C-alpha positions in Angstrom: 172.6 101.5 8.2 173.5 98.0 7.2 170.5 95.8 6.6 170.4 92.2 8.1 169.1 89.1 6.2 168.3 86.0 8.3 167.5 82.5 7.1 166.4 79.2 8.6 165.6 75.7 7.4 162.8 73.8 9.1 160.8 70.6 9.1 162.1 67.3 7.6 165.0 67.2 5.3 164.8 67.5 1.5 167.5 67.5 -1.2 167.5 71.2 -1.6 168.3 72.7 1.8 172.1 73.0 1.6 171.9 74.3 -2.0 169.2 76.8 -1.1 171.2 78.2 1.8 174.3 78.4 -0.4 172.4 79.9 -3.3 171.0 82.7 -1.1 174.4 83.6 0.3 175.9 83.6 -3.1 173.2 85.8 -4.6 173.3 88.3 -1.8 177.1 88.4 -2.0 176.8 89.1 -5.7 174.1 91.8 -5.8 174.1 93.2 -2.3 177.5 92.5 -0.7 177.0 95.0 2.1 174.1 93.2 3.6 174.7 91.3 6.8 173.7 87.7 6.6 172.9 85.4 9.6 171.5 81.9 9.8 169.4 80.6 12.7 170.5 77.2 13.7 168.0 74.3 13.9 165.0 76.2 12.5 162.6 78.0 14.7 164.4 76.5 17.8 167.4 78.6 16.9 165.3 81.7 16.4 163.6 81.3 19.7 167.0 81.0 21.5 168.8 83.6 19.4 171.2 80.9 18.3 172.7 81.9 14.9 175.9 81.9 12.9 177.1 84.9 10.8 178.1 84.6 7.2 181.6 86.0 7.4 184.0 86.3 4.4 185.0 82.6 4.8 181.4 81.4 4.8 180.6 83.5 1.8 183.6 82.3 -0.1 182.7 78.6 0.5 178.9 79.0 0.0 179.0 77.4 -3.5 180.4 74.2 -2.0 177.1 73.6 -0.3 175.4 72.7 -3.6 177.2 69.3 -3.5 175.7 68.2 -0.2 172.4 66.9 1.2 171.1 67.7 4.7 171.1 71.3 6.1 174.3 73.2 6.9 172.4 75.1 9.6 170.3 72.3 11.0 166.6 71.6 11.1 163.9 71.0 13.8 160.2 70.4 13.8 159.5 73.2 16.3 156.1 74.9 15.6 155.5 78.3 17.0 151.8 77.5 17.3 152.5 74.5 19.6 153.0 76.4 22.8 153.1 73.3 25.0 155.9 71.7 23.0 158.0 74.9 23.0 157.7 75.1 26.7 158.5 71.4 27.1 161.7 71.9 24.9 162.7 74.8 27.1 162.5 77.3 24.2 160.0 79.6 25.9 158.9 80.0 29.5 155.5 79.0 30.9 153.0 81.7 29.9 155.1 83.1 27.0 153.8 83.2 23.5 156.4 81.6 21.1 155.3 84.0 18.3 156.0 87.0 20.6 159.4 85.5 21.7 160.4 85.0 18.1 159.3 88.5 17.1 161.2 89.9 20.0 164.4 88.0 18.9 164.1 89.2 15.3 163.8 92.8 16.6 166.8 92.3 18.9 168.9 90.9 16.0 167.8 93.8 13.7 166.5 91.5 11.0 165.0 93.2 8.0 164.5 90.1 5.8 163.8 86.5 6.9 164.1 83.7 4.5 162.4 80.5 5.5 163.1 77.3 3.7 160.5 74.7 4.5 157.0 73.4 3.9 153.6 75.1 4.2 153.8 75.1 8.1 157.2 76.7 8.1 156.3 79.4 5.7 152.8 80.2 7.1 154.4 80.5 10.6 156.8 83.0 9.1 153.9 84.9 7.6 152.3 85.0 11.1 155.6 86.5 12.4 155.6 89.2 9.8 152.0 90.1 10.6 152.7 90.2 14.3 155.7 92.4 13.9 153.9 94.8 11.5 151.1 95.1 14.0 153.7 96.1 16.6 155.4 98.7 14.4 158.2 96.6 13.0 158.5 96.0 9.3 159.8 92.6 8.3 160.0 91.2 4.8 159.6 87.4 4.7 160.4 85.4 1.6 160.0 81.6 1.8 161.2 78.8 -0.4 159.1 75.6 -0.8 160.7 72.4 0.5 158.9 69.1 0.4 159.7 65.8 -1.3 156.0 65.1 -1.5 155.5 68.0 -3.9 152.2 68.8 -2.2 152.2 72.6 -1.6 149.3 74.5 -3.1 149.6 76.4 -5.6 153.3 75.5 -6.3 153.9 73.4 -9.4 157.3 71.9 -8.3 158.7 71.9 -4.8 162.5 72.1 -4.3 164.1 68.7 -3.9 161.2 66.5 -5.0 162.8 65.6 -8.4 166.0 64.4 -6.6 164.0 62.4 -4.0 162.3 60.5 -6.7 165.6 59.9 -8.5 167.2 58.7 -5.3 164.3 56.5 -4.4 164.7 54.8 -7.8 168.4 54.2 -7.0 167.4 52.7 -3.6 164.8 50.5 -5.3 167.4 49.3 -7.8 169.6 47.8 -5.0 166.7 46.5 -3.0 165.1 44.7 -6.0 168.4 42.9 -6.6 167.5 41.0 -3.4 165.1 38.9 -5.5 168.0 36.8 -6.5 168.6 35.8 -2.8 165.4 33.8 -2.7 162.8 32.3 -5.1 159.3 33.7 -5.2 160.3 37.0 -3.4 157.7 39.7 -2.7 159.4 43.1 -2.4 157.5 46.0 -1.0 159.1 49.5 -1.4 157.3 51.9 0.8 157.7 55.6 -0.3 157.0 58.7 1.8 153.7 60.4 1.1 150.8 60.1 3.5 148.3 62.2 1.5 150.0 62.7 -1.8 151.2 60.0 -4.2 153.4 62.2 -6.4 156.7 60.9 -4.9 155.7 57.2 -5.2 154.5 57.7 -8.8 157.6 59.6 -9.8 159.9 57.1 -8.1 158.3 54.2 -9.8 158.5 56.0 -13.1 162.2 56.7 -12.6 162.9 53.1 -11.8 160.8 51.9 -14.8 162.7 54.2 -17.1 166.0 52.8 -15.8 164.8 49.3 -16.4 163.9 50.1 -20.0 167.4 51.4 -20.7 169.5 49.1 -18.6 171.7 46.5 -20.5 170.2 43.3 -19.0 171.7 40.0 -20.0 168.2 38.5 -20.0 169.3 35.6 -17.8 166.5 34.3 -15.5 167.5 36.6 -12.6 168.9 39.3 -14.8 165.9 40.1 -17.0 164.1 43.4 -17.4 160.7 42.0 -16.5 162.1 40.6 -13.3 163.6 43.9 -12.2 160.7 46.1 -13.2 157.9 47.6 -11.1 154.8 45.3 -10.9 152.4 47.5 -9.0 152.1 51.2 -7.9 149.7 52.2 -5.1 149.0 55.8 -4.2 146.3 57.5 -2.0 144.6 59.1 -4.9 143.8 55.9 -6.8 141.4 53.2 -5.5 142.1 49.6 -6.3 140.5 46.1 -5.7 142.9 44.2 -3.5 141.4 40.8 -4.5 141.8 41.6 -8.2 145.4 42.9 -7.6 146.2 39.7 -5.7 145.0 37.6 -8.6 147.0 39.8 -11.1 150.1 39.6 -9.1 149.9 35.9 -8.6 150.3 35.5 -12.4 153.3 37.9 -12.2 154.9 35.8 -9.5 154.4 32.6 -11.4 155.9 34.1 -14.5 158.7 36.2 -13.0 159.5 34.3 -9.8 159.1 37.6 -7.9 156.9 40.7 -7.4 158.1 44.3 -6.9 155.6 46.8 -5.5 155.9 50.6 -4.9 153.5 51.9 -2.2 152.8 55.3 -0.8 152.8 55.3 3.0 149.2 56.6 2.9 148.0 54.3 0.0 145.0 52.1 0.2 143.8 53.3 3.6 140.1 52.7 2.7 140.9 49.3 1.3 143.0 48.4 4.3 140.3 49.5 6.8 137.6 47.7 4.9 139.6 44.5 4.9 140.5 44.8 8.6 136.9 45.4 9.5 135.7 42.5 7.4 138.2 40.3 9.2 136.9 41.5 12.6 140.2 43.4 13.4 140.2 46.6 15.4 141.1 49.7 13.3 143.4 52.1 15.4 141.9 55.6 15.4 142.7 58.8 17.2 140.4 60.9 19.4 138.8 62.5 16.2 138.1 59.1 14.6 140.9 59.4 12.1 142.8 56.2 11.1 146.4 56.2 12.6 148.5 55.5 9.6 151.6 54.8 11.6 149.7 52.0 13.3 148.1 50.6 10.2 151.6 50.5 8.5 150.4 50.2 4.8 153.7 48.7 3.5 153.7 45.9 6.0 149.9 45.4 5.6 150.3 45.0 1.8 153.1 42.5 2.3 151.2 40.5 4.9 147.9 40.5 2.9 149.5 39.6 -0.4 152.2 37.2 0.6 149.9 34.2 0.9 147.7 35.2 -2.0 150.6 35.4 -4.5 152.5 32.4 -3.1 155.5 34.3 -1.8 158.2 32.3 -0.1 159.9 35.4 1.4 158.8 39.0 1.9 161.0 42.1 2.1 159.5 45.5 3.1 161.9 48.4 2.8 161.4 52.2 3.1 163.5 54.7 1.1 162.4 57.9 2.8 165.5 58.8 4.8 167.8 57.7 2.0 165.9 59.9 -0.6 165.4 63.0 1.4 169.0 63.3 2.5 170.6 63.4 -0.9 172.3 66.4 -2.6 170.2 68.1 -5.3 170.4 66.7 -8.8 170.9 68.9 -11.9 167.2 69.5 -12.4 166.7 70.6 -8.8 169.9 72.7 -8.8 168.5 74.7 -11.8 165.2 75.2 -10.1 166.9 76.1 -6.8 169.0 78.7 -8.5 166.1 80.4 -10.3 164.1 80.4 -7.0 166.9 81.7 -4.8 167.7 84.5 -7.3 164.1 85.5 -7.4 163.8 85.3 -3.6 166.7 87.8 -3.2 165.2 90.1 -5.8 161.8 90.0 -4.0 163.5 90.6 -0.7 165.4 93.6 -1.9 162.2 95.2 -3.1 160.3 94.4 0.1 158.0 91.8 -1.4 156.9 89.0 0.9 155.7 85.6 -0.2 156.8 82.0 -1.1 158.8 81.8 -4.3 157.7 79.2 -6.7 156.0 78.4 -10.0 152.4 79.6 -9.4 150.0 77.0 -11.0 147.1 79.4 -10.7 149.0 82.1 -12.5 150.2 80.2 -15.6 153.2 78.6 -13.8 154.8 82.1 -13.4 157.8 82.1 -11.0 156.8 84.7 -8.4 156.5 85.4 -4.7 153.2 83.8 -4.0 151.0 85.4 -1.3 151.2 83.6 2.0 147.4 83.5 2.3 147.3 81.2 -0.7 150.0 78.8 0.6 148.7 75.5 2.1 149.6 71.8 2.1 147.6 68.8 1.0 147.9 69.2 -2.8 146.8 65.9 -4.3 148.6 64.1 -7.1 146.6 63.9 -10.4 146.7 60.2 -11.5 145.2 61.1 -14.9 148.5 62.7 -16.0 149.7 61.1 -19.2 153.1 60.0 -17.8 151.5 58.1 -15.0 148.8 56.6 -17.1 151.5 55.4 -19.5 153.4 53.9 -16.6 150.4 51.9 -15.4 149.7 50.8 -18.9 153.3 49.5 -19.3 152.9 47.6 -16.0 149.6 46.1 -17.0 147.9 47.9 -14.1 145.9 50.4 -16.1 
């Protein structure tokens, strides 16, 4: 009996989805050509509705072309099987139905033996719940996930697919935005980078831009000088800072360079922001559990507003690179990582081994199918890493 492999991509985009889908199809076609391959459209929404496309001969023949593109060739969604109310509201399940049961029933109906989930920790742990539910009901399903997040914050995975590309593309974005300094004297430019709880992407983006500055052939004219185009401050959730001291430091940068360029994580400096808001008698927006609402605080805009007067800025520009970065096609480094992970994922699937494929930091960075029970989000960036310490040292922010 022909076995069926299914795959889906879920959550936000990352520069690895198209390549991972293409890589899985290529590898199965190479080592197990008789296996039937289907792809559920729009993540778990497609699974709940039984909406899938089949990898026919034409799809298999063109799978390699997907490595050149960003986005997802099968669509994404942020549907969570654990959010029953939302699934009902979207019309994906009926009132009183359990989305987990509906999804399991659909997988059974479609005769799926292997499910590949390409997503973050939520996507992959939901898949593990599906496998457990099916096994408890007498249906054996192998689930092999691939880690997708530009924040690079999945425990215990050393490097998530697409994160390198997102940092590289964020630096490209910054390069063009920072050129705006020549449109106005004393310009304060704030580049807000995705990363509510983890500063890796902001740090890596700033490092990539700084590296470009060091190698670019500047003419060293007033508005075309390396120091003017460089990063002048990097702010991440894992590193505390004194806003008053930074304002004083950046005032000197503004006076010397006629402009200031800052790279800020969307979750950076929350404690500092809250303290400053409370000291000024402003109300801090919080949810029902007392947690600060980051989308309401808006760190990038807060930094810009707070620092503009302190540094003597005549004009302020706040820009976010997230959607630009996450939608790019994978770069060479990520393509190599994706290939090794998809090849390993197929091998694991063929031997019936479930897990999330990645470099296991708790097992000597071994590439393996990591147990679902050990997968979780919230990995913090370590700001003591030498490359980041060196970056801050170069910027005079150490």
